[in-house]
N, C-alpha and C positions, 0 to 999 in steps of 0.2 A: 572543431568546436566541441565544447563540453556541454552536456545537458544534465542538469541536476533534477532528479525525480524524488520528491518528498511524498511519502505514501504511508498508509497503514493497511495491513492485510484485512482489517475489518471494514474497509471501505469498498463497496461494490464498484464504485466509479474508478477507484485506483486499479481494480482488476481489469476493467474495460480498457483503461488507458494502457496498462501494461501489455495487453494483447496486441497493441499497435507498435510497440517500441522496436521490435526486431526489424520490421520493415522500414521504420523511420531511420534506424541506424544504417541500413543498407543504402537508402536513398541519399542520406546526408553525410555519411562517413563520420558521424558524431561519436564522441565518447560519452557513454551514459554512466553517470554516477548515481547509484541507488542510495537514497537517504531515508532509511526506515525511521519514522518518528512515532510518537504516541499521540494519536489523534485526540483522544480524550483529554490529554494534557493541553493540547493546543486549543481545544474548545474552551477549557476552563480558563486559560490565560487570556483568551481574546473575547470571552463573553459570547462566543458562538455556541451552537448546539447541533446535535446530530439531526439529520433529516428524519430519522426514525422517531424523534420526539415532536414532530410537527403536530400541532393541535387543530389546524384548519383542515377539516375532513376533505373538502374538494382538492386542496393542494396535496394532501397525502395520497389521494387516489391518483392525481395527475402524475406525481413522482413515480408511482408504481408503473403507470402506463408508459411514461417516458423512459424508464429503465429498460422495459421490455423492447421499446423501439430501438434503443442503442444495441442491445444484445442481438436483435434480429439484423440490424444494419451491419454489425461486425461479423455475424455468423459464428459466434463462439458458444461453447457449452456454458450454460448458466442455470443454476437452480437457486431460488431464494432460500437462504440459509434459515432454517426454523429457529436457530439459536440467536439470531441477530436481534439486537446488537450484542456483540460479544466483548467482554473485557479483554483487551489485547495486550495488557501490560507485560505479562510474562512472554507472550508470543513475540512481541517486538524486541524484548531483551534477547530472546533466543536468536532473532534475526541478526542482532549485533554480535552475538557469540559466533554465529555462522560466518559472518564477515571476518571476524578475528581469526577463525579457524581455517579460513580459505575454502569453505564449502558453500558459500552463499549462493552461487549460481544454481546448484541443485536444490538447495533449500527453498529458494525463491520460487522456482518453478512448481515444486510439489505443494507448497503451502497455499499459493493462490488457487490452484486447482482443487485442493482439498476443501478450502473454504467456500468457493463459489461454484464448483461443479459437482461436488460430492457431499455437500451438506454436513461437513464435519464441525464439531464444536471444538475448535482449536484453542479455546480458552481453558480447556481441561487437559492437564498433562497426561492423563491416562489415555486420551485420544491422540494427542500430539505425538507422543513418543513412538507409538506403532506406525503412524503415518510417515515419520522420518526414517524409521528403521526399514520400512518397505521400500524406501527410495535409495537404500544403500548407505544411509547416514547413521551415525551413532546418536540416536535420539536422546537416550538417557544422559550421555556425556554432554550434549549441547544444552539440555535443560539444566544440568548441574552447573555448567559453565556460565549460564545466564544469571546465576546468583552471585557471581564474582563482582565485587564493588566496582571494578574498572568497566565491566560490561554495563552495569546499571548506570554508571556515570556517562558512558558513551551515549546511551539512549537519551538520557536527560539532556546532555549537551546538544544533541542533534535537534531535539524538540525545542529547546530554548533558542537555538540558532534560528530555527524555522520561524518562530514567533517574532524574533528580533528583525527578521527580514520581511515581515509583513504577511506571513502565511496564516491563514485562518481556517483552512480545511484541506481536504485531500481529494484528488491528487493535485499537487502544485509542482510546477516546473520553473526552472530558472535557466535562461540563456544569458550568461553574464549577469547583469543587474536586472534584466527584464523578467518580471514574474508573470506566469500564466496559470490560471486556476481552472481546473476541470478537464475531463477527457474531451470535451467538445472544443477545446482550444488548441488541439494538437496541430491543426492546419497553420495556426499563427506561430506555434513553436517551430514547425518545419520552415516556415518563411524566415523566421529569425535566424535559424541555423544556417540557412543558405545565403543570407545577406550579410551576416556579421563576419 
């Protein structure tokens, strides 16, 4: 079975969900297709908004407490990024460049950690390039590749496809036509992978 994972590196809940995918793959023998999308574009297209823009103070405080509960539950490294929310347009284009260049696995691992465990402002190329270089990637080349019209079109296409399939936020998963939103839906995702 194939599991599609629509995400944006600027989404802390995508980071949480991603931390569970390796074990999920082992248990279900699923093929995971990583679908980097531009969450800001999805919000704009659907009329949704970032949880960071919440105006109800008790809800905002609850969201913060709930995020900490998930981090503790998963036992993963996490630090609230002081630059959040980050404009991830360039970063998500670089993700598509990394996919096209065949280095996405390394890119993906280092970027999520840099964003949510190391407090890096990955919206800034002067921060992003050294992070990628330290992982053994050619950060400058990937950032340059991200300006390629085909790479830009690839990100736009994935984001538009996500919206057309009903995506309104991240992380979102698909098992066939069945959509699951949120890191807290992975038990349902696993059930779908085991029964379809």
